[in-house]
Kinemage of the C-alpha trace (Angstrom):
@kinemage 1
@onewidth
@group {chain A} dominant
@subgroup {mainchain}
@vectorlist {calphas} color= white
{ca met a 1} P -9.057 9.896 -12.446
{ca glu a 2} L -6.785 8.045 -14.859
{ca lys a 3} L -7.077 4.249 -14.793
{ca arg a 4} L -4.566 1.576 -15.773
{ca arg a 5} L -5.007 -2.133 -16.395
{ca leu a 6} L -3.687 -4.231 -13.486
{ca gly a 7} L -1.319 -6.765 -14.990
{ca gln a 8} L -3.105 -9.308 -17.173
{ca ser a 9} L -6.351 -9.109 -15.208
{ca asp a 10} L -9.629 -7.542 -16.297
{ca leu a 11} L -9.320 -4.802 -13.641
{ca asp a 12} L -8.888 -1.177 -14.680
{ca ile a 13} L -7.858 0.564 -11.488
{ca ser a 14} L -7.450 4.247 -10.651
{ca ile a 15} L -3.812 5.302 -10.409
{ca leu a 16} L -4.420 6.150 -6.743
{ca gly a 17} L -6.044 3.779 -4.279
{ca met a 18} L -7.101 4.128 -0.674
{ca gly a 19} L -4.769 2.542 1.875
{ca thr a 20} L -5.899 1.539 5.348
{ca trp a 21} L -2.853 0.573 7.407
{ca ala a 22} L -2.991 3.702 9.552
{ca ile a 23} L -6.733 3.559 10.194
{ca gly a 24} L -6.215 0.142 11.766
{ca gly a 25} L -5.240 2.062 14.877
{ca asp a 26} L -3.160 1.333 17.938
{ca ile a 27} L -1.989 -2.290 18.096
{ca gly a 28} L 1.485 -1.903 19.528
{ca glu a 29} L 4.518 -2.648 17.359
{ca trp a 30} L 2.760 -2.228 13.989
{ca gly a 31} L 0.249 0.457 14.943
{ca trp a 32} L -0.102 4.179 14.301
{ca gly a 33} L -1.595 5.259 17.613
{ca ala a 34} L -5.270 5.918 18.324
{ca gln a 35} L -7.483 6.713 15.327
{ca ser a 36} L -10.958 8.174 14.873
{ca lys a 37} L -13.332 5.733 13.157
{ca arg a 38} L -15.601 8.651 12.246
{ca asn a 39} L -12.762 10.393 10.412
{ca ser a 40} L -11.648 7.120 8.827
{ca leu a 41} L -15.102 6.510 7.382
{ca lys a 42} L -15.258 10.061 6.055
{ca ala a 43} L -11.838 9.673 4.440
{ca ile a 44} L -12.849 6.426 2.734
{ca his a 45} L -16.017 7.972 1.324
{ca ala a 46} L -14.104 11.048 0.174
{ca ala a 47} L -11.602 8.843 -1.675
{ca phe a 48} L -14.302 7.324 -3.859
{ca asp a 49} L -16.151 10.614 -4.289
{ca asn a 50} L -12.895 11.884 -5.828
{ca gly a 51} L -12.401 9.179 -8.431
{ca met a 52} L -10.651 6.260 -6.713
{ca asn a 53} L -12.173 2.870 -7.452
{ca trp a 54} L -10.266 0.509 -5.127
{ca ile a 55} L -9.285 0.148 -1.493
{ca asp a 56} L -6.381 -1.862 -0.089
{ca thr a 57} L -6.496 -3.388 3.373
{ca ala a 58} L -5.274 -6.392 5.379
{ca pro a 59} L -6.205 -8.327 8.529
{ca ala a 60} L -2.861 -7.280 10.023
{ca tyr a 61} L -3.896 -3.607 9.990
{ca gly a 62} L -5.279 -3.166 13.468
{ca leu a 63} L -5.695 -6.924 13.962
{ca gly a 64} L -8.864 -6.946 11.884
{ca asn a 65} L -9.978 -3.422 12.802
{ca ala a 66} L -9.136 -1.873 9.417
{ca glu a 67} L -11.170 -4.516 7.571
{ca glu a 68} L -14.092 -3.928 9.925
{ca val a 69} L -13.955 -0.165 9.284
{ca val a 70} L -13.771 -0.810 5.536
{ca gly a 71} L -16.725 -3.174 5.827
{ca glu a 72} L -18.778 -0.506 7.579
{ca ala a 73} L -17.863 2.013 4.878
{ca leu a 74} L -18.841 -0.451 2.130
{ca arg a 75} L -22.261 -0.955 3.678
{ca gln a 76} L -22.839 2.787 3.383
{ca met a 77} L -21.941 2.901 -0.338
{ca pro a 78} L -24.524 2.422 -3.095
{ca val a 79} L -21.720 1.489 -5.533
{ca lys a 80} L -18.973 -0.706 -4.106
{ca pro a 81} L -15.316 -0.111 -5.012
{ca leu a 82} L -12.886 -2.922 -5.761
{ca val a 83} L -11.617 -4.475 -2.524
{ca phe a 84} L -8.053 -5.737 -2.153
{ca thr a 85} L -6.870 -7.508 0.990
{ca lys a 86} L -4.183 -9.946 2.102
{ca cys a 87} L -3.333 -13.080 4.029
{ca gly a 88} L -0.401 -14.718 5.777
{ca phe a 89} L 0.556 -12.136 8.422
{ca arg a 90} L -1.230 -13.260 11.584
{ca trp a 91} L -1.515 -12.783 15.308
{ca gln a 92} L -2.385 -15.068 18.207
{ca gln a 93} L -5.572 -14.519 20.186
{ca gly a 94} L -4.970 -11.904 22.878
{ca gln a 95} L -1.598 -10.851 21.423
{ca ser a 96} L -0.532 -8.145 18.971
{ca glu a 97} L 2.678 -9.708 17.666
{ca leu a 98} L 2.419 -10.526 13.938
{ca thr a 99} L 4.096 -13.562 12.385
{ca gly a 100} L 4.020 -15.218 8.982
{ca asn a 101} L 1.759 -18.226 8.453
{ca leu a 102} L 1.149 -19.476 4.914
{ca ser a 103} L -0.289 -22.892 5.700
{ca arg a 104} L -3.401 -24.091 3.930
{ca ala a 105} L -5.504 -24.210 7.088
{ca ser a 106} L -4.449 -20.731 8.139
{ca ile a 107} L -5.240 -19.079 4.786
{ca glu a 108} L -8.585 -20.834 4.486
{ca glu a 109} L -9.475 -19.535 7.945
{ca glu a 110} L -8.209 -16.042 7.120
{ca val a 111} L -10.155 -15.609 3.897
{ca asp a 112} L -13.447 -16.477 5.575
{ca ala a 113} L -12.696 -14.066 8.423
{ca ser a 114} L -11.839 -11.283 5.958
{ca leu a 115} L -15.010 -11.856 3.931
{ca gln a 116} L -17.052 -11.647 7.136
{ca arg a 117} L -15.360 -8.468 8.386
{ca leu a 118} L -15.665 -6.819 4.977
{ca gly a 119} L -19.243 -7.980 4.482
{ca ile a 120} L -18.660 -9.136 0.900
{ca asp a 121} L -18.924 -12.442 -0.982
{ca cys a 122} L -15.776 -12.181 -3.090
{ca ile a 123} L -12.439 -10.358 -2.731
{ca asp a 124} L -11.330 -8.661 -5.949
{ca leu a 125} L -7.585 -9.086 -5.290
{ca tyr a 126} L -6.251 -11.428 -2.608
{ca gln a 127} L -2.546 -11.066 -1.860
{ca ile a 128} L 0.105 -12.917 0.128
{ca his a 129} L 1.141 -10.200 2.577
{ca met a 130} L 4.701 -11.362 3.228
{ca pro a 131} L 6.830 -14.189 1.760
{ca ser a 132} L 7.214 -15.701 5.226
{ca pro a 133} L 7.874 -18.471 5.919
{ca glu a 134} L 9.500 -18.594 2.497
{ca his a 135} L 9.355 -22.362 2.105
{ca glu a 136} L 5.530 -22.173 2.188
{ca ile a 137} L 4.959 -19.649 -0.622
{ca glu a 138} L 4.202 -22.335 -3.228
{ca thr a 139} L 1.731 -24.002 -0.877
{ca ala a 140} L 0.102 -20.644 -0.203
{ca trp a 141} L -0.157 -19.936 -3.926
{ca gln a 142} L -1.905 -23.245 -4.512
{ca val a 143} L -4.413 -22.314 -1.803
{ca leu a 144} L -5.059 -18.916 -3.405
{ca gln a 145} L -5.598 -20.581 -6.778
{ca ala a 146} L -8.109 -22.925 -5.157
{ca leu a 147} L -9.909 -19.958 -3.589
{ca lys a 148} L -10.370 -18.529 -7.093
{ca val a 149} L -12.026 -21.751 -8.205
{ca lys a 150} L -14.314 -21.588 -5.156
{ca gly a 151} L -15.304 -18.017 -6.062
{ca lys a 152} L -14.063 -16.484 -2.824
{ca val a 153} L -11.456 -14.363 -4.618
{ca arg a 154} L -11.367 -12.945 -8.122
{ca his a 155} L -7.650 -12.350 -8.733
{ca ile a 156} L -4.505 -13.197 -6.784
{ca gly a 157} L -1.234 -11.400 -6.172
{ca val a 158} L 1.608 -10.925 -3.711
{ca ser a 159} L 3.273 -8.221 -1.646
{ca asn a 160} L 6.894 -7.551 -0.668
{ca phe a 161} L 8.322 -10.356 -2.854
{ca ser a 162} L 11.818 -10.425 -4.354
{ca val a 163} L 12.409 -11.281 -8.017
{ca ala a 164} L 13.473 -14.815 -7.117
{ca gln a 165} L 10.244 -15.282 -5.144
{ca leu a 166} L 8.163 -13.745 -7.936
{ca glu a 167} L 9.744 -16.187 -10.388
{ca arg a 168} L 8.757 -19.145 -8.219
{ca ile a 169} L 5.137 -18.002 -8.044
{ca asn a 170} L 4.914 -16.937 -11.676
{ca arg a 171} L 5.877 -20.423 -12.847
{ca met a 172} L 2.667 -21.642 -11.223
{ca gly a 173} L 0.557 -19.118 -13.133
{ca glu a 174} L -2.160 -16.518 -12.411
{ca leu a 175} L 0.093 -13.863 -10.862
{ca val a 176} L -1.705 -10.569 -11.471
{ca ser a 177} L 0.280 -8.143 -9.338
{ca thr a 178} L 2.822 -7.452 -6.661
{ca gln a 179} L 2.821 -4.739 -4.028
{ca pro a 180} L 6.345 -3.434 -3.365
{ca gly a 181} L 7.400 -0.589 -1.129
{ca tyr a 182} L 8.545 2.252 -3.400
{ca ser a 183} L 9.239 5.900 -2.752
{ca leu a 184} L 11.728 8.676 -3.393
{ca val a 185} L 13.701 7.542 -0.346
{ca asn a 186} L 13.270 3.811 -0.965
{ca arg a 187} L 14.225 3.015 -4.557
{ca glu a 188} L 15.607 -0.514 -4.146
{ca val a 189} L 12.925 -2.151 -6.307
{ca glu a 190} L 14.063 -0.129 -9.343
{ca glu a 191} L 17.083 -2.398 -9.715
{ca ala a 192} L 15.308 -5.687 -10.341
{ca val a 193} L 11.681 -5.959 -9.186
{ca leu a 194} L 10.148 -3.226 -11.357
{ca pro a 195} L 11.989 -4.225 -14.565
{ca trp a 196} L 10.939 -7.843 -13.972
{ca cys a 197} L 7.299 -6.833 -13.526
{ca leu a 198} L 7.370 -4.732 -16.676
{ca ser a 199} L 8.835 -7.530 -18.786
{ca his a 200} L 6.452 -10.156 -17.359
{ca lys a 201} L 3.317 -7.960 -17.539
{ca val a 202} L 2.764 -8.159 -13.785
{ca gly a 203} L 1.006 -5.151 -12.273
{ca thr a 204} L 2.589 -3.111 -9.498
{ca ile a 205} L 0.690 -1.407 -6.690
{ca his a 206} L 3.134 0.631 -4.647
{ca his a 207} L 2.839 0.918 -0.903
{ca ser a 208} L 4.705 3.386 1.333
{ca thr a 209} L 4.951 5.935 -1.501
{ca met a 210} L 5.010 8.642 1.149
{ca ser a 211} L 7.582 6.697 3.163
{ca asn a 212} L 5.101 6.512 6.041
{ca gly a 213} L 4.387 10.232 5.962
{ca leu a 214} L 8.012 11.362 5.765
{ca leu a 215} L 7.494 12.836 2.276
{ca ser a 216} L 4.562 14.962 3.358
{ca gly a 217} L 6.993 17.871 3.591
{ca arg a 218} L 5.817 18.670 7.103
{ca trp a 219} L 8.447 16.912 9.212
{ca ser a 220} L 11.044 18.520 11.427
{ca gln a 221} L 13.239 17.541 14.337
{ca glu a 222} L 10.629 19.033 16.670
{ca arg a 223} L 7.773 17.020 15.194
{ca leu a 224} L 9.788 13.810 15.425
{ca ala a 225} L 10.518 14.499 19.103
{ca ala a 226} L 6.789 14.937 19.749
{ca leu a 227} L 5.715 11.779 17.885
{ca asp a 228} L 3.394 9.463 19.821
{ca pro a 229} L 5.654 6.881 21.533
{ca arg a 230} L 3.289 4.140 20.345
{ca asp a 231} L 3.822 5.111 16.693
{ca trp a 232} L 5.790 2.365 14.915
{ca arg a 233} L 7.797 4.948 12.936
{ca his a 234} L 10.128 5.247 15.903
{ca lys a 235} L 11.595 1.957 14.642
{ca ser a 236} L 11.888 3.006 10.984
{ca his a 237} L 15.461 3.792 9.878
{ca gln a 238} L 14.105 6.668 7.763
{ca phe a 239} L 13.183 8.449 11.005
{ca gln a 240} L 16.503 7.767 12.717
{ca glu a 241} L 19.750 9.693 12.514
{ca pro a 242} L 21.723 10.376 10.431
{ca thr a 243} L 19.181 9.314 7.779
{ca phe a 244} L 16.443 11.581 9.100
{ca ser a 245} L 18.569 14.734 8.714
{ca arg a 246} L 19.549 13.742 5.174
{ca asn a 247} L 15.897 13.179 4.363
{ca leu a 248} L 14.992 16.650 5.647
{ca ala a 249} L 17.633 18.192 3.345
{ca phe a 250} L 16.248 16.237 0.373
{ca ile a 251} L 12.724 17.385 1.199
{ca glu a 252} L 13.869 21.019 1.135
{ca phe a 253} L 15.071 20.406 -2.434
{ca leu a 254} L 11.712 18.823 -3.305
{ca lys a 255} L 9.871 21.825 -1.882
{ca glu a 256} L 11.477 24.092 -4.476
{ca met a 257} L 10.487 21.793 -7.339
{ca ala a 258} L 6.971 21.357 -5.962
{ca ala a 259} L 6.537 25.134 -5.696
{ca ser a 260} L 7.516 25.517 -9.347
{ca lys a 261} L 4.785 23.027 -10.286
{ca ala a 262} L 2.160 24.510 -7.952
{ca cys a 263} L 1.798 21.246 -6.041
{ca ser a 264} L 2.821 19.907 -2.640
{ca val a 265} L 5.863 17.781 -1.822
{ca ala a 266} L 3.477 14.926 -1.069
{ca gln a 267} L 1.786 15.179 -4.458
{ca leu a 268} L 5.134 15.440 -6.221
{ca ser a 269} L 6.461 12.383 -4.387
{ca ile a 270} L 3.468 10.202 -5.259
{ca ala a 271} L 3.488 11.382 -8.883
{ca trp a 272} L 7.161 10.427 -9.095
{ca thr a 273} L 6.370 6.778 -8.279
{ca leu a 274} L 3.651 6.738 -10.948
{ca ala a 275} L 6.113 8.010 -13.571
{ca asn a 276} L 8.025 4.720 -13.596
{ca pro a 277} L 7.024 2.694 -16.705
{ca ala a 278} L 6.405 -0.378 -14.528
{ca ser a 279} L 3.983 1.410 -12.197
{ca thr a 280} L 0.293 0.622 -12.270
{ca ala a 281} L -0.925 2.519 -9.213
{ca ala a 282} L 0.006 3.873 -5.803
{ca ile a 283} L -1.625 3.485 -2.416
{ca ile a 284} L -2.266 6.648 -0.436
{ca gly a 285} L -3.080 6.289 3.234
{ca ala a 286} L -5.256 9.087 4.580
{ca arg a 287} L -6.828 9.077 8.025
{ca thr a 288} L -8.987 12.171 7.509
{ca pro a 289} L -10.670 13.912 4.555
{ca val a 290} L -8.221 16.805 5.032
{ca gln a 291} L -5.246 14.475 4.627
{ca leu a 292} L -6.838 12.934 1.555
{ca lys a 293} L -7.412 16.338 -0.018
{ca gly a 294} L -3.714 17.069 0.359
{ca leu a 295} L -2.717 13.890 -1.486
{ca ile a 296} L -5.261 13.189 -4.200
{ca gly a 297} L -3.989 15.996 -6.438
{ca ala a 298} L -0.996 13.746 -7.180
{ca ala a 299} L -3.098 12.133 -9.901
{ca glu a 300} L -2.840 15.363 -11.914
{ca val a 301} L 0.887 16.014 -11.436
{ca lys a 302} L 3.190 15.060 -14.323
{ca leu a 303} L 6.963 15.241 -14.062
{ca thr a 304} L 9.107 16.078 -17.059
{ca ala a 305} L 12.172 14.080 -18.069
{ca asp a 306} L 14.328 17.015 -16.957
{ca glu a 307} L 12.696 17.094 -13.516
{ca leu a 308} L 13.208 13.361 -13.092
{ca leu a 309} L 16.901 13.821 -13.950
{ca lys a 310} L 17.265 16.649 -11.438
{ca ile a 311} L 15.888 14.409 -8.699
{ca asp a 312} L 18.288 11.627 -9.678
{ca his a 313} L 21.251 13.993 -9.673
{ca phe a 314} L 20.397 15.356 -6.214
{ca gln a 315} L 20.275 11.853 -4.775
{ca gln a 316} L 23.578 10.701 -6.293
């Protein structure tokens, strides 16, 4: 699989990486319903058997469960992939509500807990999950820099930051990457975030490239009605009317283009995010080897300039 250098680090990462939000399981507001650990482990192994060399996780995914599953998978691997995780989005003991906490004490506690769950000595990329509370992002960045000196993390980055917030962190140095949400139905970061990253040589790892499964090409009004009531997508505006109906019409257009390229809508959608000059890589979240097989072909799909223009024109 093609690899690209992540920002100004020494990491060459595959253009697709394994995401683990969904395998965190059922935690209430931010969960995806019940998951099979057996299938999750198989999906993780399949990802690396097919050329991926990094996995992205976070304590918030399943309130530690995703990191524990990743840790179990790592123990079964003779060659370990790069491990990316996050800090700053926490829960209280016995509760599932997640809130931002970027204090020094909190991050120092979180990193040790993540290292223990993952069963590793050093995290390859440690990221601030959310810029919340915003007034603490400089303090948090100082803590992450100190963790590098201590050898607990190798590189540091952020997630879901605006340009103004990226500027504040970048002035302090060592910013390797940011992780913005970016997809065919969520293009807001094209206006400022991606151009800023390109000009400042900051890597971009895109999350939600499938818009939480919407761009799989398999959604319908009937499937939405049957969605597990515990699934957080009930609260996503992309799955609510009238946006959902507009999205279905757009997906029908994408199906025609995908058919002409002998790929799936999902593969086309992921490949589209990778076509942006600022893009380093994209996260794909698969809960089973079958799901992974349907996505990983995106690494081989290339869109022409004419196809990119046709997509733009449809969305105008």
